[in-house]
C-alpha positions as CSV (number, residue, x, y, z in Angstrom):
1,M,-11.5,-15.3,-2.3
2,K,-12.2,-16.1,-6.0
3,D,-15.6,-16.7,-7.4
4,S,-15.5,-19.8,-9.7
5,R,-18.3,-18.4,-11.9
6,N,-16.6,-15.3,-13.1
7,N,-13.0,-15.8,-11.8
8,Q,-13.0,-12.3,-10.2
9,L,-12.3,-11.5,-6.6
10,K,-15.4,-11.5,-4.4
11,V,-16.1,-8.3,-2.6
12,H,-17.3,-8.7,1.0
13,Q,-19.3,-5.6,1.5
14,G,-19.8,-6.1,5.2
15,K,-16.0,-6.2,5.7
16,N,-15.7,-3.1,3.7
17,V,-18.1,-1.4,6.0
18,K,-16.0,-2.5,9.0
19,R,-12.7,-1.5,7.3
20,F,-13.8,2.0,6.5
21,R,-15.6,2.5,9.8
22,E,-12.4,1.5,11.6
23,M,-10.2,3.7,9.3
24,L,-12.4,6.6,10.4
25,G,-11.9,5.7,14.0
26,L,-15.6,4.9,14.6
27,R,-16.9,2.2,16.9
28,Q,-20.0,0.3,15.9
29,E,-22.0,2.3,18.4
30,G,-20.7,5.5,16.9
31,L,-21.7,4.5,13.4
32,A,-25.1,3.4,14.7
33,E,-25.6,6.8,16.4
34,V,-24.7,8.7,13.2
35,M,-27.1,6.5,11.1
36,G,-30.1,7.2,13.2
37,A,-32.4,6.1,16.1
38,E,-33.4,2.8,14.5
39,W,-29.7,1.7,14.4
40,N,-27.7,0.1,17.2
41,Q,-24.4,-1.7,17.7
42,K,-25.9,-5.2,17.1
43,R,-27.5,-4.1,13.8
44,I,-24.1,-2.6,12.6
45,S,-22.4,-5.9,13.6
46,L,-25.0,-7.9,11.5
47,V,-24.4,-5.6,8.5
48,E,-20.6,-6.1,8.8
49,A,-21.1,-9.9,8.8
50,K,-22.9,-9.9,5.5
51,E,-21.1,-10.6,2.3
52,V,-23.7,-8.7,0.3
53,V,-25.4,-5.8,1.9
54,E,-28.7,-4.4,0.7
55,Q,-28.3,-1.3,-1.5
56,Q,-30.4,1.0,0.7
57,V,-28.3,0.0,3.7
58,L,-25.0,0.6,1.8
59,I,-26.3,4.0,0.8
60,L,-27.1,4.9,4.4
61,V,-23.7,3.6,5.6
62,A,-21.8,5.4,2.9
63,T,-23.6,8.6,3.7
64,A,-22.9,8.2,7.4
65,L,-19.2,7.5,6.7
66,K,-19.1,10.3,4.0
67,I,-17.6,8.0,1.4
68,P,-18.9,7.0,-2.1
69,V,-21.2,4.0,-2.0
70,E,-19.1,2.5,-4.8
71,V,-16.2,2.0,-2.4
72,L,-18.3,-0.2,-0.1
73,E,-19.7,-2.1,-3.1
74,N,-16.4,-2.7,-5.0
75,F,-13.4,-2.4,-2.6
76,T,-10.9,-5.3,-2.6
77,E,-7.3,-5.5,-1.3
78,E,-6.2,-5.8,-4.9
79,A,-8.0,-2.6,-5.8
80,A,-6.4,-0.8,-2.9
81,I,-2.9,-2.0,-3.9
82,N,-3.6,-0.8,-7.5
83,Y,-4.9,2.5,-6.2
84,F,-1.8,3.2,-4.2
85,N,0.4,2.0,-7.0
86,T,-1.2,4.6,-9.2
87,F,0.3,7.3,-7.0
88,I,3.7,5.6,-7.0
89,D,3.6,5.2,-10.8
90,S,2.4,8.8,-11.3
91,A,5.3,10.1,-9.3
92,N,7.7,8.4,-11.7
93,G,5.6,9.4,-14.8
94,T,4.9,5.8,-15.8
95,I,1.1,5.7,-15.7
96,Q,-0.1,2.6,-17.5
97,G,-3.4,1.0,-18.2
98,D,-6.9,2.0,-17.0
99,Y,-6.7,4.5,-14.2
100,G,-2.9,4.4,-14.1
101,L,-2.8,0.9,-12.7
102,S,0.4,-1.0,-13.3
103,V,0.0,-4.1,-11.2
104,V,-1.5,-7.0,-13.0
105,N,-1.6,-10.5,-11.5
106,N,0.9,-9.4,-8.8
107,N,3.6,-8.8,-11.5
108,T,5.0,-5.3,-11.3
109,N,6.3,-3.3,-14.3
110,P,10.2,-3.4,-14.0
111,E,10.2,0.3,-15.0
112,R,7.9,1.1,-12.1
113,Y,8.9,3.6,-9.6
114,N,10.8,1.6,-6.9
115,L,9.8,2.9,-3.5
116,V,12.3,0.8,-1.7
117,D,15.2,2.1,-3.8
118,Q,14.0,5.7,-3.2
119,L,13.8,5.0,0.6
120,I,17.4,3.7,0.6
121,E,18.6,6.7,-1.4
122,A,16.9,9.0,1.0
123,M,18.5,7.3,4.0
124,E,21.9,7.6,2.3
125,N,21.3,11.3,1.8
126,L,20.2,11.7,5.4
127,K,23.4,9.9,6.6
128,M,25.5,12.2,4.4
129,L,23.7,15.3,5.7
130,Y,24.0,14.0,9.3
131,S,27.8,13.6,8.8
132,K,28.1,17.1,7.3
133,N,26.1,18.6,10.1
134,T,28.2,16.7,12.7
135,N,31.4,18.0,11.2
136,L,30.0,21.5,11.0
137,Y,28.8,21.3,14.6
138,E,32.3,20.1,15.7
139,R,34.0,23.0,13.9
140,L,31.5,25.4,15.4
141,L,32.2,24.1,18.9
142,S,36.0,24.4,18.2
143,V,35.6,28.0,17.1
144,E,33.4,28.8,20.2
145,K,36.1,27.2,22.5
146,E,38.8,29.3,20.8
147,K,36.7,32.4,21.3
148,N,36.1,31.6,24.9
149,E,39.8,31.1,25.5
150,I,40.6,34.4,23.9
151,L,38.0,36.2,26.0
152,S,39.2,34.5,29.1
153,A,42.8,35.5,28.4
154,K,41.8,39.1,27.8
155,L,39.7,39.2,31.0
156,G,42.0,37.2,33.2
């Protein structure tokens, strides 16, 4: 959701609390228990519904979830995409811009490491290895059958 005043993506801090709580496998009751006696499931639910959460509460939640408070304050889907693209670009050695972010306005750098192409290439390599292994297994079975026939002939 864009904010018309500054044309930047709005951060919904309460949704960020929920996102990271769920990523860590915690239920609202579990987070409330970690945060202390004055917290309960309903209070966590109210925090998660707020677009802007009080700084003291954000600090408590971040401490309970063991994550930096800045994540709860500033996390957006676009930031997450950029964050993961940093790793992809780094693997290809094409780090660009601040913090290695290469995605701007959903246009990707054409030189960017193409994960889909790499996946297709890996699948082709697996097919080739599977084919080689199948041939090797069939030859091994053939040799084993010949060995059994020779042993049977000698014994029988």
